[in-house]
C-alpha positions as CSV (number, residue, x, y, z in Angstrom):
1,D,28.4,-28.2,16.3
2,I,30.3,-31.0,14.4
3,Q,28.9,-30.0,11.2
4,C,30.2,-26.4,11.9
5,F,33.5,-28.0,12.9
6,N,33.6,-30.2,9.5
7,E,32.7,-26.7,7.5
8,C,35.1,-24.2,9.2
9,G,37.5,-26.2,11.4
10,D,39.6,-27.5,8.5
11,V,40.4,-24.0,7.0
12,F,43.7,-23.8,8.8
13,S,44.0,-27.3,10.4
14,R,45.9,-28.8,7.5
15,F,48.2,-25.6,7.1
16,S,48.8,-25.9,11.0
17,T,49.7,-29.5,11.0
18,E,51.9,-29.0,8.0
19,S,53.9,-26.2,9.9
20,F,54.1,-28.1,12.8
21,M,55.7,-31.0,10.8
22,M,58.1,-28.5,8.9
23,G,59.1,-26.9,12.3
24,S,59.8,-30.3,13.8
25,K,61.9,-31.3,10.7
26,L,64.1,-28.1,11.0
27,L,64.5,-28.5,14.6
28,H,65.6,-31.9,13.9
29,H,68.1,-30.5,11.3
30,S,68.7,-27.1,12.5
31,S,68.4,-24.9,15.6
32,G,68.5,-21.7,13.5
33,Y,66.4,-19.0,12.5
34,F,64.0,-21.2,10.2
35,A,63.3,-23.5,12.8
36,F,61.9,-20.6,14.6
37,S,60.2,-19.0,12.2
38,A,58.2,-22.3,11.5
39,L,57.1,-22.7,14.8
40,V,55.8,-18.9,15.0
41,V,53.9,-19.9,11.8
42,Y,52.3,-22.7,13.3
43,F,51.5,-20.9,16.7
44,F,49.8,-18.1,14.5
45,A,47.8,-20.7,12.4
46,N,46.4,-22.5,15.4
47,F,45.5,-19.2,16.9
48,F,43.6,-18.2,13.8
49,N,42.0,-21.5,13.3
50,L,40.7,-21.4,16.7
51,V,39.2,-17.5,16.2
52,Y,37.7,-18.7,12.9
53,R,36.0,-21.8,14.4
54,E,34.8,-19.8,17.0
55,K,33.1,-17.6,14.6
56,C,31.9,-20.0,12.8
57,L,30.3,-21.4,15.8
58,I,28.9,-18.0,16.8
59,A,27.4,-17.7,13.2
60,R,25.9,-21.0,13.3
61,Q,24.5,-20.1,16.6
62,G,23.0,-16.8,15.1
63,R,21.6,-18.7,12.2
64,R,19.6,-20.8,14.3
65,L,18.4,-17.9,16.5
66,G,17.7,-16.3,13.3
67,N,15.5,-19.0,12.2
68,E,13.7,-18.9,15.6
69,V,12.8,-15.5,15.3
70,V,11.7,-15.9,12.0
71,T,9.4,-18.8,13.0
72,N,8.5,-17.7,16.5
73,K,4.8,-18.2,17.0
74,H,4.6,-16.0,20.2
75,N,3.3,-13.2,18.0
76,E,0.6,-15.5,15.9
77,V,-2.9,-14.6,16.9
78,H,-5.5,-17.6,16.9
79,L,-8.6,-15.8,17.4
80,T,-12.0,-17.2,18.8
81,V,-15.1,-15.2,18.6
82,I,-17.6,-16.0,21.4
83,L,-21.1,-15.3,20.7
84,P,-22.9,-15.6,24.0
85,F,-26.7,-16.4,23.7
86,E,-29.2,-15.7,26.5
87,D,-32.1,-17.1,24.6
88,F,-30.4,-19.9,22.6
89,N,-32.5,-21.1,19.4
90,K,-32.2,-20.8,15.7
91,E,-33.9,-17.8,15.4
92,T,-31.3,-15.8,17.6
93,V,-28.4,-17.6,15.8
94,L,-29.7,-16.6,12.3
95,E,-30.1,-13.3,13.5
96,S,-26.4,-13.0,15.0
97,M,-25.2,-14.2,11.8
98,A,-26.7,-11.6,9.9
99,R,-25.5,-9.2,12.5
100,I,-22.0,-10.0,12.1
101,T,-21.9,-10.0,8.0
102,D,-24.1,-6.7,7.8
103,S,-21.1,-4.6,7.0
104,G,-19.7,-7.0,4.5
105,S,-17.4,-9.6,4.7
106,P,-15.6,-10.2,8.2
107,C,-12.5,-11.3,6.7
108,F,-10.3,-10.5,3.7
109,R,-9.2,-13.9,2.8
110,K,-11.2,-17.2,3.4
111,Q,-9.9,-19.6,5.9
112,S,-7.5,-22.1,3.9
113,R,-4.7,-24.5,4.8
114,G,-2.0,-22.6,6.2
115,N,-3.9,-19.7,7.4
116,I,-4.1,-18.6,11.1
117,P,-7.4,-20.0,12.2
118,I,-10.3,-18.2,13.3
119,H,-13.2,-20.0,15.5
120,L,-16.7,-18.9,15.8
121,V,-18.3,-20.3,19.1
122,L,-21.9,-20.4,19.8
123,Y,-22.2,-20.2,23.6
124,G,-25.4,-20.1,25.3
125,N,-27.5,-21.8,28.2
126,N,-28.6,-24.3,26.2
127,T,-31.4,-26.2,28.0
128,A,-33.1,-27.1,24.8
129,N,-32.6,-30.2,22.9
130,Y,-30.6,-28.9,20.1
131,T,-27.7,-31.0,18.9
132,D,-24.4,-29.7,17.9
133,E,-25.2,-30.4,14.2
134,E,-28.2,-28.6,14.5
135,Q,-26.3,-25.7,15.9
136,V,-23.5,-25.6,13.3
137,A,-26.3,-26.0,10.4
138,W,-27.7,-22.7,11.6
139,A,-24.8,-20.8,11.6
140,T,-23.5,-22.1,8.3
141,E,-26.9,-21.1,6.8
142,G,-26.9,-17.9,8.3
143,L,-23.2,-17.1,7.2
144,G,-23.8,-18.4,3.8
145,E,-21.0,-17.2,1.5
146,H,-19.1,-15.8,4.6
147,L,-18.7,-19.1,6.3
148,G,-15.2,-19.5,5.1
149,C,-14.0,-16.7,7.5
150,F,-14.1,-19.2,10.0
151,S,-12.1,-22.1,10.3
152,S,-14.7,-24.0,12.7
153,V,-18.1,-23.1,14.3
154,V,-18.1,-24.9,17.9
155,P,-21.1,-25.0,20.0
156,I,-20.5,-24.8,23.8
157,R,-23.5,-25.5,26.1
158,G,-23.3,-23.4,29.1
159,T,-24.6,-24.4,32.6
160,P,-28.2,-23.1,33.0
161,L,-28.7,-20.2,35.6
162,L,-30.3,-21.3,38.6
163,P,-33.9,-20.3,39.6
164,E,-32.6,-19.0,43.0
165,G,-30.0,-16.9,41.0
166,P,-29.7,-13.4,41.2
167,A,-32.6,-11.2,39.7
168,S,-30.4,-8.9,38.1
169,E,-31.1,-8.1,34.5
170,H,-27.4,-8.9,33.8
171,A,-27.5,-12.1,35.8
172,S,-27.6,-14.4,32.8
173,M,-24.7,-12.9,30.7
174,N,-22.8,-12.3,33.8
175,H,-23.3,-16.2,34.5
176,L,-22.1,-16.9,31.0
177,F,-18.9,-14.9,31.4
178,F,-17.6,-16.1,34.7
179,E,-18.4,-19.7,33.6
180,L,-16.3,-19.3,30.3
181,F,-13.3,-18.4,32.5
182,L,-13.5,-20.1,35.6
183,N,-15.7,-23.3,35.0
184,T,-12.8,-25.8,33.6
185,T,-15.4,-28.0,32.0
186,I,-16.6,-25.3,29.8
187,R,-13.1,-23.7,29.5
188,A,-12.0,-26.7,28.0
189,Q,-14.3,-26.6,25.0
190,I,-12.8,-23.6,23.6
191,P,-10.6,-24.5,20.7
192,P,-7.3,-25.5,22.3
193,D,-5.2,-23.5,19.9
194,T,-7.0,-20.3,20.9
195,T,-4.6,-17.6,22.0
196,H,-7.5,-14.8,22.2
197,L,-11.0,-14.6,22.5
198,F,-13.5,-11.9,21.3
199,W,-16.6,-11.6,23.5
200,M,-19.1,-10.3,21.0
201,E,-22.7,-9.9,22.3
202,S,-26.0,-9.4,20.5
203,D,-25.8,-5.5,20.8
204,V,-22.3,-5.3,19.1
205,L,-22.8,-4.4,15.4
206,P,-19.6,-4.3,12.9
207,L,-19.1,-1.1,11.0
208,R,-16.8,-2.0,8.6
209,P,-15.8,-5.4,6.6
210,A,-12.8,-7.3,7.4
211,W,-13.3,-6.6,11.2
212,L,-11.9,-10.0,11.9
213,D,-8.3,-8.9,10.5
214,A,-8.7,-5.8,12.4
215,L,-9.3,-7.8,15.8
216,G,-6.2,-9.8,14.9
217,A,-4.0,-7.2,14.0
218,R,-5.1,-5.4,17.5
219,A,-4.4,-8.4,19.5
220,T,-0.8,-8.5,18.3
221,A,-0.5,-5.1,19.1
222,S,0.3,-5.1,23.0
223,R,0.2,-7.6,25.9
224,F,-2.8,-7.5,27.7
225,W,-5.6,-9.6,29.7
226,M,-8.6,-7.3,28.4
227,A,-8.5,-4.6,25.7
228,G,-11.8,-2.8,24.8
229,G,-13.6,0.5,24.5
230,G,-14.7,3.0,27.2
231,Y,-18.1,4.4,27.0
232,L,-18.3,7.3,24.4
233,G,-22.2,7.9,24.5
234,G,-24.2,11.1,25.6
235,G,-26.0,9.5,28.3
236,L,-23.7,10.2,31.4
237,D,-25.6,12.9,32.8
238,D,-24.3,15.3,35.5
239,A,-26.1,13.4,38.3
240,V,-24.4,10.6,37.6
241,A,-21.1,11.8,36.7
242,A,-21.1,14.0,39.9
243,S,-21.8,11.1,42.1
244,R,-18.5,9.8,43.8
245,G,-19.8,6.3,44.1
246,N,-19.9,5.8,40.4
247,W,-16.8,7.3,39.5
248,D,-14.9,3.4,40.1
249,W,-17.2,2.1,37.2
250,T,-17.9,4.8,34.7
251,G,-14.5,4.6,33.4
252,R,-14.9,0.7,32.8
253,I,-13.8,-1.3,29.6
254,N,-16.7,-2.4,27.8
255,G,-17.1,-6.3,28.3
256,N,-17.4,-6.9,24.6
257,A,-13.6,-7.0,24.2
258,L,-10.5,-8.8,23.3
259,Y,-9.3,-10.9,26.2
260,S,-5.9,-12.8,26.0
261,L,-5.5,-16.4,27.0
262,R,-1.9,-16.4,26.1
263,E,-0.5,-13.9,29.0
264,E,-0.6,-15.4,32.4
265,P,-4.1,-17.1,32.2
266,A,-3.8,-18.5,35.3
267,A,-3.3,-15.1,37.0
268,F,-6.4,-13.7,35.1
269,S,-8.6,-16.5,36.1
270,E,-7.4,-15.9,40.0
271,F,-8.5,-12.2,39.3
272,L,-11.8,-12.9,38.1
273,R,-12.2,-15.3,41.3
274,M,-11.4,-12.6,43.3
275,V,-14.2,-10.5,41.3
276,T,-16.6,-12.8,42.0
277,H,-15.6,-13.1,45.8
278,Y,-15.7,-9.1,46.1
279,E,-19.1,-9.0,44.1
280,P,-20.7,-12.3,44.5
281,A,-23.6,-13.2,42.2
282,A,-26.2,-13.1,44.9
283,T,-25.6,-9.4,45.4
284,R,-24.3,-8.5,41.9
285,F,-26.9,-6.3,40.0
286,C,-24.3,-4.7,37.7
287,K,-22.8,-6.0,34.5
288,F,-19.5,-8.2,34.6
289,D,-17.5,-5.4,33.3
290,A,-18.4,-2.9,35.9
291,S,-17.9,-5.5,38.6
292,I,-14.3,-5.6,37.0
293,W,-13.3,-2.3,36.9
294,R,-14.9,-1.7,40.4
295,V,-12.9,-4.4,42.0
296,L,-9.8,-3.1,40.3
297,H,-10.4,0.4,41.9
298,A,-11.8,-0.3,45.0
299,F,-9.2,1.9,46.9
300,P,-7.6,1.0,49.4
301,Y,-8.7,-2.2,49.5
302,A,-7.9,-3.5,46.2
303,W,-4.7,-1.2,46.0
304,P,-2.2,-4.4,45.6
305,L,-4.5,-5.4,42.6
306,H,-4.5,-2.3,41.3
307,Q,-0.8,-1.9,41.5
308,R,-0.1,-5.6,39.8
309,F,-2.8,-5.7,37.1
310,R,-4.0,-2.3,36.0
311,G,-1.5,-2.5,33.2
312,R,-3.1,-5.8,31.8
313,F,-6.5,-3.9,31.4
314,L,-6.5,-1.4,28.4
315,H,-8.7,0.8,26.7
316,A,-8.6,0.8,22.8
317,D,-10.4,2.5,20.2
318,F,-11.6,-0.4,17.9
319,L,-14.8,-0.7,19.6
320,H,-17.3,2.6,20.1
321,D,-19.4,1.9,23.2
322,L,-22.5,4.2,22.7
323,S,-24.8,2.0,24.9
324,S,-27.4,-0.6,23.7
325,L,-29.6,2.4,22.7
326,A,-27.2,3.7,20.1
327,P,-29.6,5.6,17.6
328,P,-28.9,5.0,13.9
329,A,-27.3,8.4,13.0
330,A,-24.8,7.5,15.7
331,V,-24.0,4.4,13.9
332,A,-23.9,6.0,10.5
333,A,-21.9,8.6,12.0
334,A,-19.3,6.1,13.3
335,R,-18.9,4.3,10.0
């Protein structure tokens, strides 16, 4: 403001001061027309001086706000790709690296200083005695020339599933998912600049190159907690569709999705805790994404949750859920 006053405040100040001095001198020597005219000039000079200074201050503030808009970081997406492993070893890591690069380079431009970072997380029930350095070396070997698409490769060790845990075929993946969001020790290992996660299980196959860039663009498009695809396969037969008990999960968003850590993360974590409360691990035999959808639509009990949070869960077409047994012809058609 001082600088603004120095730039803009002196425009009329010298003129108004001289007018005042002239008016005073004329008043001293004369009480006539010229004295009155000088005072009028002095009044208007000060008035326009104040107006101009105010406009200058507003313009300066506008420039500040404009700079804030230009440098606003809210729309920047710092993406972290989570690769969860139920069976964690060198072979499964190399298979995953081959899968995510099968369609070509995952990115348009390699990561460099100044680029928005994209991290790759290797996340598994790691009970074997593998060092972090070994895990990073496996990913580096598997990515080859595409390693530059990621600014870092980060191993995260999950907690093992207890032997007395649920016998569901989805138990291990459910455990990994909820631990990542609800276990503060594990969540703290996510790269700290992350704004969005992409949960990418072993049955997710990129169809086109530069899919990392596409995910980043999709993450900036709207505000959400979870954004992903609905079921598009042909396996939903009439018997399942006709069963009213299945209506609360058949429309679910596939768990291989984008998750925002920027939009009320504490509220999202609390919602996930509610999911684990309504469908605890000991009795949960469906996948975590179905549990999320079921709890969100468990009317009338979950109606307040539905009213508050349903808009945070978005169906999006960047992922085609064709089930784990998608035939090669379906994959080719999607490409």
